C-alpha positions as CSV (number, residue, x, y, z in Angstrom):
1,M,-11.4,88.3,-63.2
2,M,-7.9,86.5,-62.3
3,N,-6.1,88.0,-65.3
4,E,-7.4,91.8,-65.6
5,F,-4.4,92.8,-64.0
6,L,-2.3,91.5,-66.9
7,K,-4.1,93.7,-69.7
8,L,-2.0,96.5,-69.6
9,Y,1.2,94.4,-70.0
10,Q,-0.5,92.3,-72.7
11,Q,-1.5,95.5,-74.6
12,R,2.1,96.7,-74.3
13,I,3.5,93.9,-75.8
14,Q,1.1,93.2,-78.7
15,E,1.7,96.7,-79.8
16,A,5.6,96.2,-79.4
17,L,5.5,92.9,-81.4
18,T,3.3,94.4,-84.2
19,A,5.8,97.2,-84.7
20,N,8.9,94.8,-84.4
21,L,7.7,92.2,-87.1
22,D,7.0,95.0,-89.8
23,K,10.3,94.5,-91.5
24,P,10.5,96.0,-95.2
25,G,11.9,93.2,-97.6
26,T,10.2,90.3,-95.9
27,P,8.4,87.9,-98.4
28,A,4.7,88.3,-98.4
29,N,4.0,84.7,-97.5
30,L,6.8,84.7,-94.5
31,Q,5.5,87.8,-93.2
32,E,1.8,86.4,-92.9
33,A,3.1,82.9,-91.4
34,I,5.1,85.1,-89.0
35,G,2.2,87.2,-88.1
36,Y,-0.2,84.5,-87.6
37,A,2.1,82.7,-85.2
38,V,3.0,85.6,-83.0
39,L,0.1,88.0,-83.2
40,G,-2.7,85.5,-83.2
41,G,-3.5,85.1,-79.4
42,G,-1.6,83.9,-76.3
43,K,-1.5,85.0,-72.7
44,R,1.9,86.9,-73.1
45,L,2.9,85.7,-69.5
46,R,6.5,85.8,-70.4
47,A,6.7,89.3,-71.2
48,A,4.6,89.9,-68.3
49,F,7.4,88.3,-66.1
50,V,9.8,90.5,-67.8
51,Y,7.4,93.6,-66.9
52,L,6.6,92.8,-63.6
53,T,10.3,92.3,-62.6
54,C,11.1,95.7,-63.9
55,E,8.1,97.1,-61.7
56,A,9.6,95.3,-58.8
57,L,13.0,96.6,-59.3
58,E,12.0,100.1,-60.5
59,V,13.3,99.9,-64.2
60,D,11.3,101.7,-66.7
61,L,9.6,99.5,-68.9
62,S,10.8,100.9,-72.1
63,L,14.2,99.6,-71.4
64,A,12.9,96.1,-71.3
65,D,10.6,96.1,-74.4
66,S,13.5,94.6,-76.7
67,S,13.7,91.8,-74.1
68,A,9.9,91.2,-73.8
69,I,9.8,91.1,-77.6
70,A,12.7,88.9,-77.8
71,V,11.3,86.2,-75.2
72,E,7.7,86.3,-77.1
73,L,9.4,85.7,-80.5
74,L,11.5,82.8,-79.2
75,H,8.4,81.3,-77.7
76,A,6.8,81.5,-80.7
77,Y,9.5,79.9,-82.7
78,S,9.2,77.1,-80.1
79,L,5.8,76.3,-80.5
80,I,5.7,76.4,-84.3
81,H,8.8,73.8,-84.4
82,D,7.1,72.0,-81.1
83,D,3.9,71.4,-83.2
84,L,5.6,69.9,-86.5
85,P,4.7,66.2,-87.5
86,A,8.5,65.3,-86.5
87,M,7.7,66.4,-83.1
88,D,4.3,66.7,-81.4
89,N,2.2,66.5,-84.6
90,D,-0.3,68.9,-83.4
91,L,-3.1,70.2,-85.5
92,L,-4.6,72.9,-83.2
93,R,-2.7,76.0,-81.1
94,R,-4.9,78.3,-79.5
95,G,-8.0,76.8,-81.1
96,L,-6.5,77.7,-84.8
97,P,-4.8,75.4,-87.2
98,T,-1.2,75.0,-86.4
99,V,1.4,76.9,-88.7
100,H,2.4,73.7,-90.7
101,V,-1.3,73.0,-91.2
102,K,-1.9,76.4,-92.3
103,Y,1.3,77.3,-94.4
104,G,2.8,73.8,-95.0
105,Q,5.9,72.5,-93.3
106,A,8.7,74.3,-95.0
107,L,7.3,77.9,-94.5
108,A,6.5,76.8,-90.9
109,I,10.1,75.6,-90.3
110,L,11.5,78.8,-92.0
111,A,9.1,81.1,-89.9
112,G,10.2,79.6,-86.9
113,D,13.9,80.3,-88.2
114,A,13.4,84.0,-88.8
115,L,11.5,84.4,-85.3
116,Q,14.6,82.9,-83.5
117,A,17.0,85.1,-85.4
118,G,14.7,88.0,-85.0
119,A,14.6,87.5,-81.1
120,F,18.2,88.3,-80.9
121,Q,18.0,91.2,-83.5
122,S,15.1,92.7,-81.2
123,I,17.9,93.1,-78.2
124,A,21.1,94.0,-80.5
125,D,19.1,96.8,-82.2
126,D,17.9,98.5,-78.8
127,E,20.1,101.7,-78.8
128,M,18.2,102.5,-75.2
129,L,20.5,100.1,-73.8
130,S,24.2,100.1,-73.4
131,T,26.6,97.9,-75.4
132,A,27.4,95.9,-72.4
133,H,23.8,95.4,-71.4
134,R,22.9,94.1,-75.0
135,I,25.9,91.6,-74.9
136,Q,24.8,90.4,-71.4
137,L,21.1,89.8,-72.5
138,I,21.9,88.3,-75.6
139,H,24.2,85.9,-74.0
140,A,21.7,85.0,-71.2
141,L,18.8,84.4,-73.9
142,A,21.1,82.2,-76.0
143,V,21.9,79.9,-73.0
144,A,18.2,79.8,-72.0
145,A,17.0,79.0,-75.6
146,G,20.1,76.7,-76.8
147,Q,21.4,73.3,-75.9
148,Q,21.6,74.0,-72.1
149,G,18.2,75.3,-72.0
150,M,15.0,75.0,-74.1
151,V,16.3,72.8,-76.8
152,A,17.7,70.3,-74.6
153,G,14.5,70.2,-72.8
154,Q,12.7,69.4,-75.8
155,V,15.1,66.4,-76.9
156,L,14.5,65.1,-73.5
157,D,10.8,65.4,-74.0
158,M,11.1,63.4,-77.4
159,H,13.1,60.7,-75.7
160,H,10.7,60.3,-72.9
161,E,7.9,59.6,-75.2
162,T,8.9,56.4,-75.5
163,V,11.1,56.0,-72.3
164,A,9.0,56.6,-69.2
165,A,10.5,59.3,-66.9
166,T,10.9,59.4,-63.3
167,E,9.9,62.7,-61.4
168,E,13.6,63.7,-61.1
169,Q,14.1,63.3,-65.0
170,L,10.6,65.2,-65.6
171,I,11.8,68.0,-63.6
172,T,15.1,68.2,-65.5
173,M,13.1,68.3,-68.7
174,H,10.9,71.0,-67.9
175,R,13.5,73.1,-66.3
176,G,14.8,73.3,-69.7
177,K,11.9,73.2,-72.0
178,T,9.6,75.4,-70.1
179,G,11.7,77.0,-67.2
180,A,14.9,78.2,-69.2
181,L,12.8,80.8,-70.9
182,I,10.9,81.9,-68.1
183,E,14.1,82.1,-65.8
184,F,15.6,84.4,-68.5
185,C,12.6,86.6,-68.1
186,M,13.7,87.5,-64.6
187,L,17.2,88.6,-65.9
188,P,16.6,91.8,-68.1
189,A,15.7,94.0,-65.1
190,C,18.2,92.9,-62.9
191,I,21.0,93.4,-65.6
192,I,19.5,96.6,-66.7
193,A,19.5,97.7,-62.6
194,K,22.5,96.5,-61.8
195,A,21.0,94.2,-58.9
196,D,23.0,92.6,-56.5
197,N,24.1,89.0,-56.6
198,E,21.5,88.0,-53.8
199,T,18.6,89.9,-55.5
200,T,19.3,88.6,-59.1
201,E,19.7,84.8,-57.5
202,Q,16.5,85.2,-55.8
203,L,14.6,86.3,-58.7
204,R,16.1,83.9,-61.0
205,Y,15.1,81.0,-58.5
206,F,11.6,82.5,-58.6
207,G,11.5,82.1,-62.2
208,E,13.0,78.4,-62.1
209,I,10.0,77.6,-59.7
210,M,7.4,79.4,-61.6
211,G,8.5,77.5,-64.8
212,L,7.9,74.3,-63.1
213,A,4.5,75.4,-61.6
214,F,3.5,76.4,-64.9
215,Q,4.2,72.8,-66.5
216,I,2.4,71.4,-63.6
217,R,-0.8,73.3,-64.1
218,D,-0.5,72.3,-68.0
219,D,-0.4,69.0,-67.2
220,I,-3.2,68.9,-65.0
221,L,-5.2,70.9,-67.6
222,D,-4.2,68.3,-70.1
223,E,-6.1,65.9,-67.8
224,T,-9.0,68.0,-66.8
225,G,-9.4,71.1,-68.9
226,D,-11.8,71.6,-71.6
227,S,-10.5,71.5,-75.3
228,A,-12.7,74.7,-76.4
229,I,-11.0,76.6,-73.4
230,L,-7.7,75.3,-73.9
231,G,-7.4,75.7,-77.7
232,K,-5.9,72.3,-78.3
233,Q,-6.9,69.0,-77.5
234,A,-7.4,68.2,-74.0
235,G,-5.9,64.6,-73.1
236,A,-3.4,64.5,-75.9
237,D,-0.5,63.8,-73.6
238,R,-2.2,60.7,-72.1
239,H,-3.0,59.6,-75.7
240,R,0.5,59.6,-76.7
241,G,1.6,58.0,-73.5
242,K,4.1,61.0,-72.5
243,S,5.4,61.2,-69.0
244,T,3.6,64.0,-67.2
245,F,3.5,65.3,-63.5
246,V,-0.1,63.7,-63.4
247,S,1.0,60.5,-64.8
248,I,3.9,60.0,-62.5
249,L,2.2,61.6,-59.4
250,G,-1.3,61.2,-59.9
251,L,-3.8,64.2,-60.1
252,S,-4.2,65.0,-56.4
253,S,-0.5,64.9,-55.7
254,A,0.3,67.0,-58.7
255,Q,-2.2,69.6,-57.4
256,T,-0.4,69.5,-54.1
257,K,2.9,69.8,-55.8
258,L,1.7,72.7,-57.6
259,E,0.6,74.5,-54.3
260,Q,3.9,73.8,-52.5
261,L,5.8,75.6,-55.4
262,T,3.6,78.6,-55.5
263,T,4.2,79.1,-51.8
264,E,7.9,78.5,-52.3
265,A,7.9,80.8,-55.0
266,L,6.2,83.6,-53.0
267,K,8.4,83.3,-50.0
268,T,11.6,83.6,-52.5
269,I,10.3,87.1,-53.4
270,E,9.0,88.3,-49.9
271,R,12.0,90.8,-49.4
272,L,10.6,92.6,-52.5
273,G,7.6,94.1,-50.1
274,S,4.9,96.0,-52.0
275,R,7.1,96.2,-55.1
276,G,6.6,92.6,-55.8
277,Q,2.9,92.6,-55.6
278,G,2.6,92.2,-59.6
279,L,5.0,89.0,-59.3
280,R,2.9,87.6,-56.5
281,Q,-0.3,88.0,-58.5
282,L,1.1,86.5,-61.6
283,A,2.4,83.6,-59.3
284,H,-1.1,82.9,-58.3
285,Y,-2.6,83.3,-62.0
286,V,0.0,80.8,-63.3
287,A,-1.1,78.3,-60.7
288,G,-4.9,78.9,-61.3
289,R,-5.0,79.4,-65.0
290,E,-7.8,77.7,-67.1
291,Y,-5.8,77.4,-70.4
């Protein structure tokens, strides 16, 4: 299967997340809601981007565990809040009731808040990294997650639920909402390995392209996918009247754009040679995934 190569990284991050979430003194209902949100499935693609970039730059994966944990916690927090009635009002996530449906809105919001804080704590607590590296990583993650990145993209997404977006506006929106966090995933290895500016920029750009490719594939799956496989309601974006790459470009042109982006991403990391094989496999997986 296409995703067989991911299993090692999925198992690694699942074990790391399980250990990270076991924090004494956490109220039982909060612990349960957090565990439900984080450990109950997911492709772990963001962690895989972190780990595979480490392999490409010959960085020990143990030095990047805290960053992989951080990006998965931030992603989980964003999904909890994205699903809330005030935003997308989704009832299903990964085939299960969303966190606010199962635990109520108040606890869902607080679980998201705790996960956001926990993401930064994960890196701050990592004594395997130098203080300088921890500061660089925390800053990069804050930029990716905040008003210049993921949150900005979410605000634009809400705006374009009622105001149709152009293709350029859609790209800007998803570079924030989806792409900023994936771009961050390319940086831990670069920072830890003290990669040169050219290598860092090429890998960052690879992440930017893959973030956009990821979203286009999401939009295609929303239009063509099976709800049982997706774990959420197919066609939800169309029913909401949201601007998507499919609604703007059409299904065929959206698929063509996805293929063009994948080709561009692969060219971006050509200089890595055989060390970039894992990232190349991941690019193909993102473009062809079924959920």
